[in-house]
N, C-alpha and C positions, 0 to 999 in steps of 0.2 A: 788225244781224243778218247782213247780207252780210259784214261784217268778220269776224265769228266764223267763218262758214263758210269764208271765205278762209283764215283762220288754220288751220283744221282741214285744209283741202285741202293747204295748204303743208306742214303737219306730216306728213301722210300721205305726200306726195311725198318729203319729206326722209327719212322712215323707209324708204321703198321704195328710194330711191337708196342710203342707208347699208347696207341689207341686201344690195343687189346688189354694192356695192363690197366689203363684208366677205366675201361668198361668193367673189367673184373673188380677193380677197387670200388667202383660206384655201386656194383651189384652187392658187394659185401656190406657197404655202408647202408644201403637201403634195407638189406635184410636185418641189420642191427637196429635200425629205426623201427622197423616193423615189429621186431621182437620187443623193443622198449614200449611201443604203443600197445602191443598186446598185454604186456605186464601192467601198464597203467590202466588199461580198460578193465583187466581182471580185478585190479585193486578197487577201482571205482565201483564195479558191479558188486564186489564183496561189501564195500562200505554201504552202498545203497540198500543191499539186502538186509544188512544189519540195522540200518536206519528204519527201513520199512517194518522189520520185525518189532523194533522198539516202539515205533509209532502205533503199530497195531496193538501192541501190548498196553500202551497208555490209553488208547481208545477203548479197549475192553475194560480197563480199570475204571475209566470215567463213566462208561455205560453202566457198569455194575454199581458205581456210587450213585448215579442219577436214579437208577432203578430202585436202589435201597431208599433213597430220599423220597422218591415218589410213593413207594409202598408205605413209608412211615407217615407221610402227609395224608395219604388215602386212609390209612388206619385211624389217624387223628380225626379226620372228617367223619369217618364211619362212627367213631365213638361219640363225636359231638352230635351227629344226626340221631344216634341212638338216645342220647340224653334229651335232646329236644323232643323226640317222639315220646319219651317217658313223661316229660313235663306236660306235653300237650294232652297225653292220655290222662294225667293226673288232673289237669285243669278241666278236661271234659267230664271227668268223674265228679269233680267239685261242682261244676256247673249243673250237671244232672241232679246232684243232691239239692243245690239251691233252687232249681226249677221245681223240684218236687216239694221243697219246703214252701216256696212261694205259692204253688198251687194249693197246698194245704191251708196257708194263711188266707188266700183269697176265698177259699171255700168257707173257712171259719168267719172271715169278714162278711161274706154274703149272708151267712147264718145270723151273725150279730146284727147286720143291717136290717134283716127281716125282723129280728127281735125288737130293734130300736123302732122300726116303723110301727110294729104292733103296739109298743109301749107309748109311742107318740099318739097313736089313735086313742089308746086308753086315757092318756093324759088330756088330750083334747076333749074327749067326752066328759072326763071328770071336771075339766075347767069350765066347760059349758054348763054343767050342772051347778057348779059353784057360782058361776056368773048369774045364772037364773035365780039361784037362792039369794045371792047378794042383792040383785035387783028387786026381788020380792021383799027382802027385809028392809033395804034402804029406800025403796020406792023411787029409785033412779035408774035411768037407762044406762047402757054401757057408754054411749057417747057423752052423756052428761057427767058420768063418773070420771071418764077419761079427761074431759075438759077441766073438771075440778082438780083432779090429781096433777095435771100438767101445770095449772096455775100455781098450785102449792109448790111444786118442784121448781118452777121458774123463779118464784119469789125466793125460795131457799137458796137456789144457785146464785141468783143475783146478789143476795146478801153475803153469801160466802165469797163470791168473786170480789165484791167491793171490799170486804174485810181483808182478803188476801192482798188485793192491790194496795190497800192502805198500809198494810204491814211491810210489803216489799218496797213500796215507795219510801216509807219512813226509814227502812234499813239502808237502802241505796242512797237516799238523800243524806243520811247521817254520815255515811262513809265518804261520798263524793264531796259533800260540803266541807268536811274536815280537811280532806286532802287539798281541794281547790282553795279553801280559805288559807291554808298554810302557804301554798305557792303564791297566791295573789297578794297576801299580806306581806310576805317577804319581798316580793317585787316592788310593791308600793312603798314599803318602808325604806327600801334602798334608793328610791327615786326622790330627788329633790330638785324641782324646777320652779321657775317663777310663773306667775299667772299674768298674762298680757291680754288686755282687752282693747280692741280697736274698732272703729266704725268705718263706714264708706265715705265719711266726710273728713277732710283735713282742714285745720284752721291755721292760717298764717297771721301772726301778730304784725301790726303796723304801728309806727310811732304816733300817728295822729290821723284824724278823719280827713285831713287835707290830702293825705296820701291816696285816699280812695279815688278822688278826682283825677289824680295823676295816673292811677292804674287804669281808670276808664279811658282817659285820653280825649282829645278833641273828637267830638261826634262818635265816641266809643271805638276809635280805631285801635287803641292799645289793647283793650280787653278782647276785641275781636281777633286781633293778631295772636294774643296769648291762647285763646280758646282754639283757634284754628291750628296752631302749632302743636298743642298738647292733646287736643281732643277732650278737654276737661271743662266743666261748667264752673264759672266763677260766680259766687253768690255774694253780692255786695248789698247789705241791708243796713238796718239801723244798729246792728251790733257794734258797740264801740271798740275801736282799735283792733279790728279783726276782719279778715276776709276768708270766706269759706270756699273750699274746692270740693266739688262733688263729681264722682265718676265711678262706674261699676268696675273699671280696670284699675287695680291698686298701683300698678307700675306707672301708668299714665299720671295718676294722681300724685305719686311721689315725684315724678319729673316736674310736674307743674309746681309743686310745693317748693322744691329746691330752686327752680328758676325764678319764681315770684319772690322768694326770700332774698335771693341775690339782687334782683331788680330793686327791691325796697331798700336794701342796704346801699346799693350803688346810687340810687336816686335818679339815674338817667333812664327814663322809660319812654321808648318809642318803638315802632314796629321792627326796625332793623335790629335794635338792641335786644328786643324780645326774642327774635329768632336766634341770635348769637347765644343768649343765656339758655334758651331751651336746648340748643345743640350741646352746650357744655354740660348742662344738667343731665341730658340723656346719656352722654358718655360716662359721667360720674355714677349714675344709677346702674348702668350696665356693669361697671367695674364692681360696684357694691354687691350686685346680684351674684356675679361670678365668685367674689370673695365669700359671700354668705353661703353659697353652695359648697365650696371647698371646706369652709370651717365646720359646717354642719356634718359633712361626711367624716371629717376627722373626729369631731366630738362623738359621733355615733359609732366610731371604730369600723368604718366601712371604706377603707382606702381602695384605690384602683378603679374607681368609677370613671366612665368616659367623660371628658371635659364638656361635651355638648349636653350630656345629661345633667351635670352639675350646673351648667349655665341656665338650663330650663328650670331645674329644681330650685335654684336660688331665688326665682321669682316668687316662690311661696313666702318669702320674707315679708312681702307686702299683701299677702292674702290672708283673710280671716274667715272663720266659720263660727257663727254664734259668738263672736267676740274673741275666739281663741286663735292665736297666730298659728298658721298652718306649718311654718317651718319649725317652730318650737314643738308643735304637736308631733311632727314626723320624727324629730330627734328623740322626743320623750317616748314615743311608741317604739323606737328602735331599742332604747335602753330597757323598756319593759319586756319586749319580745326576747331580747338577749338573756335577761335574767330568768324568764319562764322557761326558755329553751334549755338553759343550763340546769334548771331544777328537774326537768322531765327527761333529759337526755336527747333532745332534738338537736338539729344542726344549727348551732348558734349563728354562724356566718350567714346562712340563708335567711334565718329569722330576722337578723338585724337589717340586712339589705332589703328584704321584702317590706318590713315595717317602715324603714326610712323612705322608701320610694312608693309606698302604697297610695299616696295622694298626688303623685307626680302629674297625673292628668289634669288636676285642678289649675295648673299653671297655664294651660292652653284651652280649657274647656269652653271659654267664652269666645275663642277664635275658631275652633273646629267643632263640628257637630258630633255628638256622642257623649256617653257617660264618662266621668273622669276615671273610673276604674279601667274600662276598656281602652280609653285613650292612653292612660299611663302604661298599660301592658303593651300597646302597640309601639309607643316610644321606646320602652325598655328593650323590646325585641329588635327594634331597628338598630340599636347600638350594642347588640351582642351580649345583652345581659342573660344570665343562665336561665333555662326554662323553668327551674324550680322557683326562682325569684319572680319571674313573669307571672306564674300561676298565683303566687301570693298576692301580687298587685291586682290581677283581674278578679280574683275570687273574694276579696275582702268585704264585698257587699253581696256575695252569693249570686252575682251575675254569671259567673262561671263556676263549675263544680270544683271545690277544693280537692287537690290530688295528693296532698301530703299532710302530715302532722304540722309541718312548719306553716302551711297556709292557715290552719286553724289557730295557731299561736299568734299569727299576725292579726287575725280578726279579734282575738281576745285583747291583744295589746292596744289596738285601735279603740276598742270599746272602753277599756280602762282609762286611757288617756282622755277620751272625750267625755266620759261620764263622772270622772272624779270631782269632788267638791271644788268649786271655784274655777273649773276649767272653762266652762262655757256659760254664756248668759243668753237670755231670751227676753223678748218684750213682754210687758205685763199683759197686753191683749192676747198674745199667743199663749202665754202661760195659763190664763183663765180659760181660754177655749180648750186647751188640752185637758185640763182638769174636768171641765164640763163634759167633754166627750168620753172621758174615762168613766165618770159616774153614769152617763147615759148607757154605756155598754152594760154595766152591771145591773142597772134598773130594768133592762129589756128582758130579763129572765123572769119566769113565773115563780111566785113564792118569795120574791125579794121585797122586803118592806121598805128599805132605804139603803143607800150606799154613800160612803164618804171617801173622797180622795185625800190622803194624808201624806206626810213626809215629802212635801213638794212634788206630789205625783209619783213618788216611788212606791207607794202602797195604796191599794184600794181595799177598804173594809166594807164588807157586804153583810147587812143585818137581814136575816130571813125570818119568815113567819114560822114558829115552831110547829104549828098544827099542819102546815103544808109541806115542810121539809124535815125529814128525820136526819139522824146523824150520818148515815151512809149516803143519803142523797146530798148532804152538805159537801162531802168529799167530791162527789161527781160534779156538783155545781161549781166548786172552785176550779176544777180542771177545765170545764166548759167555758167559764168566764175568762180564764187565762188564754185559752185557744182563740176566743173571739177577739180579745185584745191584740194578740199577735197578728190576726188576719186583717183587722180593720184600722189599727192605729199605728202611727210612727212615733217612736220615742227612743231616747238614748238609754243605754244600760238595760236594766230589768225592772219589772214592776211586780211587787209581791201582792198576791190575792189572798185575803183572809176572810173566810165565811164564819160568821158568828151566829149561833143558834142558842137562844136563851129561853128557858122556861121558868115561870114563876107560879107558885101556889099561894093563894091568898085566902084567908079565912078570918072571920070576925068573932070575937068572944063577946057574948051578950050576958 
């Protein structure tokens, strides 16, 4: 028992001693940590103080730098302000001097104006005295003298103006004629085409007059069937071995000609056979039209046209104007336009296409209402032809304003092709009426003794009375006659107006 108690006491003592020792050790460790923390805090404070001093120093330096910069900028602005003030002061001083000078000039001008007014008064008084003296000497009033003087001045000015106009016209005409003559002569010399004359009547030869009866048929059924199928009038008269076909539509007339020629060769003529032959002839003519349009575009060097345009354009193969074949006229115009365009530097492609298609509307003008120029332009626009070419088509008769040099070239080419010798023909009756109308225009002017149309109507020669028309009035009369011809007559090409004034002196020796 005592041993156990002793063990317990010893254990308690050991625990107490261990607790005291542990507490003492813990206190020592805590004191060491406190000391270390104090050292660290002291170091941190020292570093912070050093950093603060460094930052403060940098801030002071930056403040000093900014202050120096601001002072320098302020000084520069002060200097600039000073310079501006000096300039303003100098300008004010110059302005003051100018104002003073202007005031002096105004004062001098006022004095001069006063002097001028005084001199005007003196001159007016002198003029009135001279006028009264002139009226006394000339025995004319001022109004009468003024009218006489104005008449003399008007006459002198008119004579001078007419003389100047004549000189200018002669000079310009000489230059323009020379250049245009070179260009047109070159174009016409390079052109070589055949002259083809056709009419609105086609003649179909037949082997004998007995064939006429077969064409007419029993009770006229064959001829009625042919006329109904083609829309063409058959003229069967006393003309031996021939039947005439008449129609305003050249394509219909050609279809009827082909069909009738085949019927005559075949010999079997009855309404059913007539319809078969007309149908075959129509297909053949349409193929011919398409081929003619394509060949014309190739010959005129205008590839790439729309097939529908070529199909319509090919119908001109059977269209004539004053006996001139319109397809050949179009191709010929295209060649002329291309040569002129090359000479003057215009667009050759536009000129060729415009001249080739300028009469496109004539292929449909008997089917659709409107002029052939506008119809052709509408057709070309529908098939995406370029606007420049469309304008050439629409403006070749001045129904639309020409918008380019190429449009003018197309007009010239059309006129050359239509007016060249042998291109077109007209009836004798129309020819005589045209010449009579030309002479009537010239005879309508005062002072004209007689007028003669010569050179097949290409020139009008006007003989004037020498006592009524002087040399300068002759120039004016020629211009007025030409203007009236342009306004009242229609004619191909151009007409030369020549005024002749002849004076004769006669005396007898006795």
